[in-house]
N, C-alpha and C positions, 0 to 999 in steps of 0.2 A: 641794689636794692633791687628785691624780686618783689613784680608787680603779683597779682594777687586775681587768679582766674575766674571771673566771672563766671557763678555761680550757675549751674544749669540747674531751670527747674523743668519736669515736663509736664507738658501741655494733656489737662486733662481728656481722657478716653470719650467719647459718648456711646451711648450704651449701644445700638447700633454696631461700632467697632468693634467694640468688644464683645459680642457676640456673634462676631462673621465665621468663626469657626465652632458652628454651634448646626449640624444642618439637619432638619424636620423631612420626613419622611412620612404621610397619611396611610400610604397600601392598601387603597379601596381595596375591600376583598380578602384580607389579610386579616387584619386589626378590626375591631367593631368599631361603630361611629362616632366618634368624638374621641378618639384615640388617637397616637401621634410618636414615631420614634423622634427622639434625641441623639442626634450623633453628638457628641464634642471632640472634633478632633485632636487637641490638646492633649483633653484627660484621657483619651482613648476611654468614654465610659457612653454606651449606646441604654438608653435610658425610655422607658413605654411611659406615657403620659397622660390621663386624662383630664377632663376639666367636669368635675361634680361642684352644683350649687356654686360656679362662678368662682372654686376653687380650683388651682393645680394638684396633681393628685399621682406621684408615682408609683406604679403600681411594677416594675420591674426595673433592673440595670443587672448591667456586663459590662465588667470591664476587656476591653479587646486591645492587644498588641498593635506596633505599626505596622506591622505586615499584614493582621487580620485586617485592619482598618483598611488597608491599600485594597485587599480583594475584599472587603465587603460593601466599599461605596460605589463600585462600577453594578454589585447586585442589585444594590439597592435600589440608584437613580434607572436602571433599566426596566426596574418592575410600569407596568406587568408583563415583561417583553423579557426575553433571554437576553444575558449578558453574556458575545462569544470569547472564545477561547485569545485571542489575538488582544480586545481590550482586557479582560483580567490578568494577562501577560503583561502588558505595557503598565498599569495599576502596580502591579505587584514590581518588577524592576525599576520602574520608573516613580513613582508616586506621583505620578499625574499622568491623566490620559489626555492626551492630542491626538489628532489627525494622523501625524509624524509619528509619534510612538505607536501607534496602532497599525498603520502601515509596515513602519518594520518589524513591528512582530507578529503580522500576519506572514511576513515574506518569510520569517524565520521559522516559524512553523511549517508552512511548504516546505520548505527546508530539509527541516526535522523529519516530514512524514516521507519524504522521496528517499532518506538515507536511511529511514528505518530508527529513528533514535527522539521520535515524538515522545514517548512514552516519560524518556530523560530529561526530553525541555522544561515539559509539564507537572515532573514531579514535585518540585521546591512548593508551585502552588496547590496543586491538588491538597497538600501533606498541611500547609495554614488553612486553603478553604474545605477541610477537615476539621478541622479547630472551629473554626471560625463557627460552622454549622453546627455541632453542638453545641455551642454559647445561642445560636439563634435559637436552640428547641425551648428554652425558658421564656419566649417569647411568643411559642405556641406556635414558630414558622420554620421550614425545612428547604435548605438551598437542593435542590436538585440537579443531576444532571442532564441536558438535552440532548440525547445521542450526536455525537460527534457535530455538536454545533457550541454548547455552551454551558452554562447556567441559570437558574430563576428561582426563584423565591416563590412557595406555594403555602399552603397551608399545614400543619404536623396536621396526622390524621389522630381522631381524639384519643384511641388507643395507647398511642405511641405520645402525647401530652401528659395523656395520665399515667406512663410508666416515666416521665421526664421528673414529673412532682414527687413520685414515690422516693 
């Protein structure tokens, strides 16, 4: 006679644990006061939220692929400063940025620069970043290149923001 295996009951998940996959960014200087971006890393959605009369309001939402999220997170986290190429490559390649992965990617990019193949090494990152940049335009934010350094967030010019909405 076989013994019935005990039924496993899943412990309830607390609200805090449930929402650890949601990252919040206030992006001072880029978003109006009281607005926040919420990135759900599980679903791949970036939402712009505001609070009006104590009620949250969804203003904009975009869907991002896993690769796009991997390049978006370090740029968002770096604001108001730039995000270096090596950090972007580390996040894109490994999905997680650590000092060790950034150091390896820095060495890889230095070697690629010396061999004259830096553009080929960074091309996949730039392609994903290009798609990410277009989606960020819907939030009134641009991802701009900092010459020979990396990328950073800037407010989208009013003229370009109007073109995006049309």
